[in-house]
C-alpha positions in Angstrom: 9.6 20.3 -10.4 6.0 20.5 -9.3 4.2 17.5 -8.0 0.6 16.8 -7.3 -0.4 14.1 -4.8 -3.9 12.6 -4.6 -5.2 11.3 -1.3 -2.7 13.5 0.6 -4.6 13.2 3.9 -4.5 9.4 4.0 -2.0 7.2 5.7 0.5 6.9 2.8 -0.2 10.4 1.4 0.5 12.2 4.7 3.8 10.4 5.1 4.7 11.1 1.5 4.0 14.8 1.7 6.1 15.0 4.8 9.0 13.7 2.8 8.6 16.0 -0.2 9.4 19.7 -0.5 5.9 21.0 0.4 6.5 24.3 -1.4 6.4 22.4 -4.7 3.6 20.0 -3.8 -0.2 20.4 -4.3 -2.8 18.0 -3.1 -6.1 16.9 -4.7 -8.5 15.2 -2.3 -11.5 15.2 -0.1 -9.8 16.6 3.0 -6.9 19.1 3.3 -3.8 17.6 4.9 -2.7 19.2 8.2 0.2 21.0 6.6 0.6 24.7 6.4 3.1 25.1 3.5 1.5 23.2 0.6 1.7 25.0 -2.7 -2.1 24.5 -3.1 -5.0 22.3 -2.0 -7.8 21.3 -4.5 -10.9 19.8 -3.1 -12.2 17.0 -5.3 -13.0 13.3 -5.6 -11.6 10.7 -8.0 -14.3 9.5 -10.3 -15.1 9.0 -14.0 -16.5 12.4 -14.7 -14.9 15.1 -12.5 -12.7 17.8 -14.1 -9.3 18.5 -12.6 -8.1 21.1 -15.0 -7.0 23.8 -12.5 -5.4 21.3 -10.2 -3.3 19.7 -13.0 -1.8 23.0 -14.4 2.0 23.3 -14.3 2.6 19.9 -12.7 5.4 17.6 -13.9 4.5 14.5 -11.8 1.3 13.1 -10.4 1.5 10.6 -7.5 -1.9 8.9 -7.4 -2.4 7.5 -3.9 -6.2 8.0 -3.6 -8.4 4.9 -4.0 -11.5 3.1 -2.8 -9.9 0.7 -0.4 -10.8 -2.8 0.6 -13.9 -2.7 2.8 -14.8 -5.5 5.2 -18.5 -6.4 5.1 -19.1 -4.2 2.2 -22.9 -3.5 1.9 -22.8 -2.0 -1.6 -25.3 -3.4 -4.0 -22.7 -3.5 -6.7 -19.2 -3.4 -5.0 -17.2 -4.2 -8.2 -18.9 -1.2 -10.0 -18.1 1.0 -7.0 -14.4 0.0 -7.0 -14.2 0.4 -10.7 -15.7 3.9 -10.6 -12.9 5.2 -8.4 -9.9 2.9 -8.9 -10.3 2.2 -12.6 -12.4 4.8 -14.4 -11.5 7.5 -11.9 -7.8 6.8 -12.3 -8.0 6.8 -16.1 -10.0 10.0 -16.1 -7.3 11.7 -14.0 -4.5 10.3 -16.2 -6.1 11.4 -19.5 -6.6 14.9 -18.2 -3.0 14.8 -17.0 -1.8 14.1 -20.5 -3.8 17.1 -21.8 -2.3 19.3 -19.1 1.3 18.3 -20.0 2.1 16.1 -17.0 5.1 14.0 -17.8 5.0 11.2 -15.3 2.1 9.4 -13.5 3.0 7.3 -10.5 0.2 4.9 -9.7 0.0 3.3 -6.2 -1.6 -0.1 -7.0 -1.7 -3.2 -4.8 -0.1 -6.6 -4.4 -3.7 -7.9 -4.7 -3.2 -7.5 -8.4 -0.9 -10.5 -8.2 -3.2 -12.5 -6.0 -4.0 -13.3 -2.3 -1.4 -15.8 -1.4 1.8 -17.6 -2.5 3.3 -21.0 -2.0 6.1 -20.9 0.5 9.4 -20.0 -1.2 7.6 -19.0 -4.5 7.1 -15.2 -4.2 5.2 -13.1 -6.5 7.2 -11.3 -9.2 6.5 -8.2 -11.2 6.4 -10.2 -14.4 3.8 -12.7 -13.1 0.4 -12.7 -14.8 -2.1 -10.6 -13.0 -4.4 -12.7 -11.0 -6.6 -10.6 -8.7 -9.1 -12.6 -6.5 -11.3 -9.8 -5.1 -13.1 -6.7 -6.5 -10.5 -4.3 -5.1 -7.6 -6.2 -6.8 -9.6 -6.5 -10.0 -10.2 -2.7 -10.2 -6.5 -2.0 -9.6 -5.5 -4.6 -12.2 -7.8 -3.0 -14.8 -6.4 0.4 -14.0 -2.9 -0.8 -14.5 -3.7 -2.3 -17.9 -5.4 0.8 -19.1 -2.7 3.1 -17.8 0.0 1.2 -19.7 -2.1 1.4 -22.8 -2.5 5.1 -22.3 1.3 5.4 -22.0 1.7 3.6 -25.4 -0.8 5.9 -27.0 0.4 9.3 -25.6 3.9 9.0 -24.2 2.8 9.6 -20.7 5.4 8.0 -18.4 3.5 5.5 -16.2 5.1 4.0 -13.1 3.2 1.3 -11.2 4.0 0.4 -7.6 2.4 -2.6 -5.9 2.9 -2.5 -2.1 2.4 -5.4 0.2 0.9 -4.8 3.7 2.0 -1.3 4.7 2.7 -0.4 8.3 4.2 2.5 10.1 3.3 5.4 12.5 -0.4 5.9 12.5 -1.3 2.6 10.8 -4.9 1.4 11.1 -6.9 -1.7 10.4 -5.6 -5.2 11.2 -2.0 -4.3 11.9 -3.1 -1.7 14.5 -5.5 -4.2 16.1 -2.7 -6.8 16.4 -0.3 -4.2 17.8 -2.9 -3.3 20.4 -3.4 -6.9 21.3 0.4 -7.5 21.7 0.7 -4.4 23.8 -1.4 -6.0 26.5 1.3 -8.5 27.3 -1.0 -11.4 27.4 -0.3 -14.9 26.1 -1.3 -15.2 22.4 -2.2 -18.3 20.3 0.3 -17.9 17.5 3.1 -20.3 18.6 2.4 -22.8 15.7 2.2 -20.2 13.0 6.0 -20.1 12.4 6.4 -21.8 9.0 4.6 -19.2 6.9 6.2 -16.2 5.4 4.8 -12.7 4.7 6.3 -9.7 3.1 5.6 -6.3 4.7 6.7 -2.8 3.9 7.2 0.1 6.2 5.6 3.3 5.0 9.1 4.9 5.1 10.4 2.4 2.7 7.4 2.8 0.4 7.7 6.6 0.5 11.4 6.3 -0.3 10.7 4.1 -3.4 8.0 6.6 -4.6 10.4 9.5 -4.2 13.1 7.5 -6.2 10.5 7.0 -9.0 9.8 10.7 -9.3 12.7 11.3 -11.6 14.5 8.0 -12.1 15.2 7.5 -15.8 14.5 3.8 -15.7 11.2 4.0 -13.8 8.7 4.7 -16.7 6.4 2.0 -17.9 7.6 -0.4 -15.2 5.8 -2.4 -12.5 7.6 -2.4 -9.1 6.9 -4.7 -6.2 8.1 -3.4 -2.8 8.7 -4.8 0.6 11.2 -4.5 3.5 13.1 -7.4 1.9 12.7 -9.3 5.1 9.9 -11.8 5.2 8.5 -13.0 8.6 6.2 -15.7 9.9 3.2 -14.6 11.9 4.9 -15.8 15.1 8.1 -13.9 14.2 6.0 -10.8 13.4 4.4 -10.9 16.8 7.8 -11.4 18.5 9.1 -8.3 16.6 6.1 -6.4 17.8 6.6 -7.5 21.4 10.3 -6.4 21.4 9.4 -3.1 19.8 6.7 -2.5 22.5 9.0 -3.7 25.3 6.7 -6.6 26.2 7.5 -10.2 26.9 6.4 -12.6 24.1 4.4 -15.6 25.2 3.0 -17.6 22.2 0.8 -20.5 22.9 1.1 -23.5 20.5 -2.4 -23.6 19.1 -2.5 -26.1 16.2 -3.3 -24.8 12.7 -6.3 -27.1 12.3 -7.9 -25.2 15.1 -7.7 -21.9 13.1 -9.1 -23.6 10.0 -12.0 -25.0 12.0 -12.8 -21.7 13.5 -12.6 -20.1 10.1 -15.1 -22.5 8.7 -17.5 -22.2 11.6 -17.5 -18.4 11.5 -17.3 -18.0 7.8 -14.0 -16.2 8.1 -11.8 -18.6 6.2 -10.3 -15.7 4.2 -9.2 -14.0 7.5 -7.7 -17.3 8.7 -5.9 -17.9 5.4 -4.2 -14.5 5.7 -3.1 -15.2 9.3 -1.6 -18.7 8.7 -0.8 -18.5 5.0 2.1 -16.9 3.0 2.3 -13.9 0.8 5.9 -13.2 -0.4 7.2 -10.8 -3.0 10.4 -10.8 -4.9 11.7 -7.2 -5.2 14.9 -8.0 -7.2 13.5 -6.3 -10.3 12.8 -3.1 -8.2 16.3 -3.2 -6.7 18.2 -4.0 -9.9 16.3 -1.5 -12.2 16.4 1.4 -9.8 19.5 0.6 -7.8 17.3 0.9 -4.8 17.4 -0.9 -1.4 15.0 -0.4 1.5 16.6 2.2 3.7 14.7 1.1 6.8 15.1 -2.4 8.4 12.0 -4.2 9.6 13.2 -3.9 13.2 13.6 -0.1 12.7 10.1 0.1 11.1 8.5 -1.9 13.9 10.3 0.3 16.6 9.1 3.5 14.9 5.5 2.1 14.6 5.5 1.0 18.2 6.8 4.3 19.5 4.0 6.2 17.7 1.4 3.7 19.0 2.6 4.2 22.6 2.7 7.9 22.3 -0.8 8.0 20.8 -2.1 5.6 23.5 -0.7 7.8 26.3 -2.3 11.0 25.0 
């Protein structure tokens, strides 16, 4: 079986390729992954008009990880159009050409943002929930999902949609890395009162394991799968787990939640505060029941692996 991965040099893509038999894996992307034994690398971008004919030849499965990701302080004149060009039109352009090339299965890495930005405590998102994206990134992913499933009905292409929550693991960037760096300093942190929210996370190893499961599972086609570590944590608990993984003492100051909300209003960062103190849970029972899958890595193991890589990189 030959597999093509898009976005192979990215965080998820690089971990995924490391798990696959590289001799049967080709990569389509802007930058070549730092692996010597790939079957082939094809330089290209995901958009509405590029041709991928040569890259698609003889592949059975495409795992589409490449995307225009969420950008803080986006200065684009038309950000929704920019997201759609890559995440919606680009994805459909790739999928349509895949059909012509004889590709059998198209695994699309979407986002939990298709469901929304937050949940009420104890009422997690489900794969059957109505799509309700609240930002341009989520909207572009939602539209891609709808159009892919329509393409599947029209052509017989086997479409598998995976919506990850916040992904962490060795080499993680952005907010998770910033928080890990903050915790590593061993200073008192103001998260002591954020202990009643719940957030679902997924280690990159668990996400990769689910993707690999979906490559040839007979029940995966035309399904939407939510994925997490199946272990939800509060912000305070997450920081405690980070502290333990880093070998640091955890000292959390009891700063009231109203202080966070006030700071959010004064700074115009209410969305950032909402993510910090709010809940976002997912129910992965459909994923587990349909595929017979359980996350192989515990949250504690995932945090330990992430912390070890962080410390190693910091000491270089």
